[in-house]
Structures are given as C-alpha cells and as structure tokens.
MARLUMVEX-645601 format. One record per residue (C-alpha): residue number from 1; z, y, x. Coordinates in steps of 0.25 Angstrom, whole numbers, plus 5000, padded with zeros to 4 digits. Layout:
N
NUM,Z,Y,X $
...
END
This chain:
376
1,4930,4845,4748 $
2,4940,4842,4760 $
3,4953,4848,4759 $
4,4963,4850,4771 $
5,4973,4839,4773 $
6,4987,4843,4774 $
7,4994,4839,4787 $
8,5009,4836,4788 $
9,5013,4845,4800 $
10,5024,4834,4804 $
11,5014,4822,4803 $
12,5004,4831,4811 $
13,5015,4833,4823 $
14,5018,4819,4823 $
15,5004,4815,4824 $
16,5002,4825,4836 $
17,5014,4820,4843 $
18,5008,4806,4842 $
19,4994,4810,4846 $
20,5000,4818,4859 $
21,5008,4806,4863 $
22,4996,4797,4862 $
23,4989,4807,4872 $
24,5001,4805,4881 $
25,5010,4817,4879 $
26,5024,4813,4879 $
27,5029,4825,4871 $
28,5024,4833,4860 $
29,5031,4845,4852 $
30,5026,4856,4844 $
31,5030,4871,4845 $
32,5027,4884,4838 $
33,5021,4896,4846 $
34,5033,4905,4846 $
35,5038,4906,4860 $
36,5043,4920,4860 $
37,5056,4915,4865 $
38,5050,4912,4879 $
39,5043,4926,4880 $
40,5055,4933,4887 $
41,5057,4921,4897 $
42,5041,4922,4900 $
43,5042,4937,4902 $
44,5053,4938,4911 $
45,5048,4926,4920 $
46,5035,4933,4921 $
47,5041,4947,4924 $
48,5050,4940,4935 $
49,5036,4935,4942 $
50,5041,4921,4941 $
51,5026,4916,4938 $
52,5022,4920,4952 $
53,5008,4921,4954 $
54,5005,4914,4941 $
55,4999,4926,4936 $
56,4993,4920,4922 $
57,5008,4919,4918 $
58,5010,4933,4918 $
59,4996,4936,4913 $
60,4998,4927,4900 $
61,5013,4933,4898 $
62,5018,4931,4885 $
63,5006,4924,4880 $
64,5012,4912,4886 $
65,5023,4912,4875 $
66,5013,4915,4864 $
67,5005,4903,4861 $
68,4999,4909,4848 $
69,4993,4921,4856 $
70,4988,4911,4866 $
71,4981,4902,4857 $
72,4980,4910,4844 $
73,4982,4901,4832 $
74,4992,4893,4838 $
75,5003,4889,4829 $
76,5009,4876,4836 $
77,5010,4870,4849 $
78,5009,4856,4852 $
79,5017,4854,4865 $
80,5016,4841,4873 $
81,5022,4835,4885 $
82,5015,4824,4895 $
83,5023,4817,4906 $
84,5018,4817,4919 $
85,5027,4810,4929 $
86,5019,4800,4935 $
87,5024,4786,4937 $
88,5023,4779,4950 $
89,5024,4792,4958 $
90,5032,4795,4971 $
91,5046,4799,4968 $
92,5047,4814,4968 $
93,5060,4816,4976 $
94,5055,4806,4987 $
95,5042,4814,4989 $
96,5050,4826,4990 $
97,5059,4821,5000 $
98,5047,4817,5009 $
99,5042,4830,5016 $
100,5030,4823,5021 $
101,5026,4820,5007 $
102,5021,4830,4996 $
103,5027,4832,4983 $
104,5017,4835,4971 $
105,5023,4839,4958 $
106,5023,4827,4949 $
107,5014,4833,4937 $
108,5003,4834,4948 $
109,5002,4821,4953 $
110,4991,4816,4944 $
111,4980,4823,4936 $
112,4980,4838,4932 $
113,4990,4838,4919 $
114,4983,4850,4913 $
115,4970,4842,4911 $
116,4978,4829,4906 $
117,4986,4838,4896 $
118,4974,4846,4890 $
119,4967,4834,4888 $
120,4978,4827,4881 $
121,4981,4840,4872 $
122,4966,4841,4869 $
123,4966,4826,4864 $
124,4978,4830,4855 $
125,4971,4843,4850 $
126,4959,4833,4846 $
127,4967,4824,4839 $
128,4974,4834,4832 $
129,4961,4841,4828 $
130,4956,4828,4823 $
131,4969,4825,4815 $
132,4967,4839,4808 $
133,4952,4836,4805 $
134,4950,4837,4790 $
135,4963,4844,4787 $
136,4960,4858,4788 $
137,4967,4860,4800 $
138,4958,4865,4811 $
139,4966,4864,4825 $
140,4966,4875,4834 $
141,4973,4872,4848 $
142,4974,4874,4862 $
143,4979,4865,4873 $
144,4988,4869,4884 $
145,4995,4862,4897 $
146,5000,4872,4908 $
147,4986,4879,4906 $
148,4988,4892,4898 $
149,4999,4902,4896 $
150,5008,4893,4888 $
151,5023,4892,4889 $
152,5023,4878,4889 $
153,5037,4875,4891 $
154,5041,4884,4881 $
155,5031,4878,4871 $
156,5036,4863,4875 $
157,5050,4867,4874 $
158,5048,4873,4859 $
159,5040,4860,4856 $
160,5053,4852,4859 $
161,5047,4845,4871 $
162,5059,4850,4880 $
163,5066,4861,4885 $
164,5063,4870,4896 $
165,5072,4866,4908 $
166,5078,4875,4918 $
167,5066,4872,4929 $
168,5057,4878,4916 $
169,5050,4865,4913 $
170,5052,4858,4901 $
171,5061,4846,4900 $
172,5061,4834,4890 $
173,5074,4826,4887 $
174,5065,4813,4886 $
175,5055,4817,4897 $
176,5060,4826,4907 $
177,5051,4836,4912 $
178,5040,4829,4919 $
179,5029,4832,4909 $
180,5017,4842,4906 $
181,5016,4850,4894 $
182,5004,4854,4885 $
183,5002,4861,4872 $
184,4992,4861,4861 $
185,4992,4875,4854 $
186,4988,4872,4839 $
187,4986,4881,4827 $
188,4993,4869,4818 $
189,5006,4872,4812 $
190,5015,4861,4817 $
191,5030,4860,4815 $
192,5036,4863,4829 $
193,5047,4854,4836 $
194,5060,4859,4840 $
195,5064,4863,4854 $
196,5074,4853,4861 $
197,5087,4857,4867 $
198,5087,4860,4882 $
199,5095,4850,4890 $
200,5096,4856,4904 $
201,5110,4860,4903 $
202,5117,4865,4916 $
203,5108,4858,4924 $
204,5101,4866,4935 $
205,5095,4855,4943 $
206,5081,4860,4943 $
207,5085,4874,4947 $
208,5094,4869,4958 $
209,5084,4860,4964 $
210,5071,4870,4963 $
211,5067,4871,4978 $
212,5063,4886,4977 $
213,5073,4891,4967 $
214,5063,4893,4957 $
215,5071,4891,4944 $
216,5077,4904,4944 $
217,5084,4902,4930 $
218,5084,4892,4918 $
219,5070,4889,4915 $
220,5064,4900,4925 $
221,5056,4896,4936 $
222,5051,4908,4947 $
223,5037,4902,4949 $
224,5037,4909,4962 $
225,5048,4900,4968 $
226,5043,4888,4961 $
227,5037,4877,4970 $
228,5027,4873,4959 $
229,5022,4887,4959 $
230,5022,4888,4974 $
231,5013,4876,4976 $
232,5005,4877,4964 $
233,5003,4890,4958 $
234,5005,4899,4970 $
235,4991,4902,4977 $
236,4996,4909,4989 $
237,5007,4907,4999 $
238,5019,4900,4996 $
239,5031,4909,5000 $
240,5037,4904,5013 $
241,5052,4904,5007 $
242,5047,4892,4998 $
243,5039,4884,5007 $
244,5051,4875,5013 $
245,5056,4874,4999 $
246,5043,4868,4994 $
247,5046,4856,5003 $
248,5035,4846,5001 $
249,5031,4850,4987 $
250,5016,4852,4988 $
251,5013,4854,4972 $
252,5023,4858,4963 $
253,5038,4854,4963 $
254,5046,4845,4954 $
255,5059,4847,4959 $
256,5065,4853,4946 $
257,5060,4841,4938 $
258,5064,4830,4947 $
259,5079,4836,4947 $
260,5080,4838,4932 $
261,5088,4827,4925 $
262,5080,4826,4913 $
263,5069,4820,4920 $
264,5075,4807,4921 $
265,5069,4806,4907 $
266,5055,4808,4912 $
267,5044,4799,4909 $
268,5033,4794,4918 $
269,5019,4799,4913 $
270,5010,4788,4908 $
271,4997,4797,4910 $
272,4988,4792,4920 $
273,4983,4806,4925 $
274,4997,4810,4929 $
275,4999,4798,4939 $
276,4999,4801,4954 $
277,4985,4804,4960 $
278,4982,4803,4976 $
279,4997,4800,4980 $
280,5002,4814,4976 $
281,5015,4809,4973 $
282,5019,4807,4986 $
283,5008,4812,4996 $
284,5009,4814,5011 $
285,5009,4829,5014 $
286,5000,4827,5027 $
287,4990,4818,5019 $
288,4989,4830,5008 $
289,4987,4840,5018 $
290,4975,4833,5024 $
291,4967,4834,5012 $
292,4956,4843,5013 $
293,4951,4852,5001 $
294,4941,4842,4996 $
295,4951,4830,4995 $
296,4961,4839,4988 $
297,4951,4843,4978 $
298,4947,4829,4976 $
299,4961,4823,4976 $
300,4967,4834,4967 $
301,4955,4833,4957 $
302,4962,4832,4943 $
303,4976,4836,4949 $
304,4983,4849,4945 $
305,4985,4850,4960 $
306,4971,4854,4962 $
307,4972,4868,4956 $
308,4980,4873,4968 $
309,4969,4870,4977 $
310,4968,4864,4992 $
311,4974,4877,4998 $
312,4987,4877,4990 $
313,4988,4862,4991 $
314,4987,4863,5006 $
315,4997,4875,5006 $
316,5008,4867,4999 $
317,5005,4855,5008 $
318,5007,4864,5020 $
319,5021,4868,5015 $
320,5025,4854,5014 $
321,5021,4850,5027 $
322,5028,4862,5033 $
323,5041,4857,5025 $
324,5038,4843,5031 $
325,5046,4838,5044 $
326,5039,4841,5056 $
327,5027,4832,5059 $
328,5015,4834,5069 $
329,5005,4829,5060 $
330,5009,4839,5049 $
331,5009,4850,5060 $
332,4995,4846,5064 $
333,4990,4844,5049 $
334,4994,4858,5047 $
335,4988,4863,5059 $
336,4975,4856,5056 $
337,4975,4862,5042 $
338,4977,4877,5047 $
339,4962,4876,5053 $
340,4956,4878,5039 $
341,4968,4883,5031 $
342,4967,4895,5022 $
343,4976,4907,5025 $
344,4985,4902,5014 $
345,4986,4888,5019 $
346,4987,4893,5033 $
347,4999,4901,5031 $
348,5007,4889,5025 $
349,5002,4879,5036 $
350,5007,4889,5047 $
351,5020,4889,5039 $
352,5021,4874,5039 $
353,5018,4873,5053 $
354,5029,4882,5057 $
355,5038,4874,5048 $
356,5034,4861,5055 $
357,5036,4868,5069 $
358,5050,4873,5065 $
359,5054,4858,5060 $
360,5048,4852,5074 $
361,5057,4862,5081 $
362,5069,4858,5073 $
363,5067,4843,5075 $
364,5066,4845,5090 $
365,5078,4842,5099 $
366,5084,4854,5105 $
367,5080,4857,5119 $
368,5092,4856,5129 $
369,5094,4861,5144 $
370,5100,4850,5152 $
371,5111,4855,5160 $
372,5107,4856,5176 $
373,5115,4844,5183 $
374,5126,4851,5190 $
375,5130,4840,5199 $
376,5143,4840,5193 $
END
C-alpha cells in the first residue's frame, strides 16, 4: 500500500523558485489570501469613478481583494514577475522627442504578454503537479496574468516582490518596474514571504511628470485621465482636453516609469517573445496611418495591440498627427482617410486637421501693408 510522502514546505518553495526561474520568471514570492487591508482603497477608487469605462472593475468589486472567493480552495498564491524591456530598442525619450514618430509603450513592442505568461505559469503548474505525484497532495490551481479580477500589485507586494510605487505600479529595488506580474492560485499551504519596505521616500517624479495629471494621490491613478487608459481601454472619443497632452503616444504611456530613479536597476528581458516586432519601437506616424485594416490585423497578430482594433489604432494615430508640426503630407493623409472613416475616427481626424491648420497659420509670416511712397 502506497502511503503519502511528507513534503517539507520550505524545500518545496525552494524547488518552486528554481523551476520558476528556469521558465523565465525573474522573481518569485509566496502570499497568503488575506488582502483585506486593500479593500478600503479599492472601494474608494471605485466610488470615485476612477475606473472610467472599465465596468468589469466595478462588477467584480471586492472579489478582487478576496482570492479565496474568486477561486474556492485557494490557500497560497505563487506570485511571479517577468522582465519585458527589450534590448536593442530605440531610446524611449528620443522617440517621444520626435513628433513625427509614434510612441508605443515598451511592454507592447513584442508578442502578447498574456499568452507568454499564462503558458509559463501552466508549465510551472504541470511541473508542480508532477512533483506532488504520489505524495497524497492533489494540486488544485488557477493561473492569472492581468486577465481576471485579481489585485496583482497587492498580491505581489505581499509576496515580497516589491512595493507599490506612487504611480501604482510595483517597484523592485533590484529590477525597477519594467516587468509583468502573474499569479498561480493554489490549494497548497506554503510558507509566505514577507513584504519589503517601500523606498519611494519623498520622491514625486512620477506624479510631477504625468502629462495629464492622472496620479491624483500616492498610489492612486484616475484612469479617466491616464494616457494608457485613453489610448487602450477607452472605446469612444478621447476627451479634447487631453488630446494635446497625449503628444505622439499612440499606445500606452511610460512617462512615470521613464522618470523613476529605481529603473536604473531594470534588466533587459532575455525573452525572445518580447523583442521588437515591425519596428514599433520607433515607427513613422504617416507609415502607420497608411496601413489598412488587413495590414493592421496581419502585423498585429499575436500582439496585445490587436485587441484595441483598427478603428482605435487609427484614432490614436490621428491625434498624434494632429500634434505633429505642420506638414502637407500629414494634411493630405488625414483628408484621404476621411473618405472611409467611421464617425468616431472622423471626429478625431477633423480635430487633427484643425490642429494642423492652426500650426500652418502660426508658422506663416505676418502680413504687412507697405506704406505708400509719400515722395518725401
């Protein structure tokens, strides 16, 4: 008769860390399921409407802070991080400084991180299940990565992977903030890690640099003002008050991370799937705007960008073109697209054309009336 084999919990956690690193995760921690300390902040954020049109945030409510209710039987959470900053990419600040180029958030330059992390978490679960075979411990689990009502930053913070910065993203002393987070909810009673001490101090660089003033308090972001929300999550018209501030950011915004002093410790990703595709690290705005829907779908296949769809992609580029210096080629491209534009896209193109016209007038020399020759 086979008897269950006793597993040392600390040894098992050490084994989990080793397996996770072999699978490309650069940080691993263990958290329990008690996130009640985060509930008041979550409720306040929702009550103030800071989630904007992300209705699913409100729909799930406090379930986001209650892992054991989200996945019954969950006892411990294995939290992981994976670096995504691609090597050999154009320097972000140089792209942002060139108004004829489009800036794409660094996390979206390669393949869709959802698929990459989920596949790796599944492999980790498979290895863990095999490890437990014959021990009498049946693994029950569920993998997440920005794909369910999970307070990922709170879980990762509790698991000791870093602290929540004033921009609301997780920061690590040894890795900065250029990384993805993922979780494996399990029924295993694992020893939890201790949270780390926050190290933002009096620094307010991320708050000060935000183009739209979206960081309204320490660790609190009003998504309705955030460029990442406006260019990715918002399905309709981008408020006029934010269009100029968006500049040439056509998908997401990294300003708060670019300014963060802790990112001097960030590591470049070794993951091939996160390498730059289709020149999106430094693309020409007019070239992108010339894509048709078929080209967009083909080139963005496997990318997180594809989920916003061609219409919103064009909407975002139209705003960037409106913010660019006056150029007849830009004006013509915008006018050409008007022929087939949807009502949503038409509105943004017309705004961009008005912006271009105003810049044309600004650069025109003033008209002068020469005084008539008085003969004197």
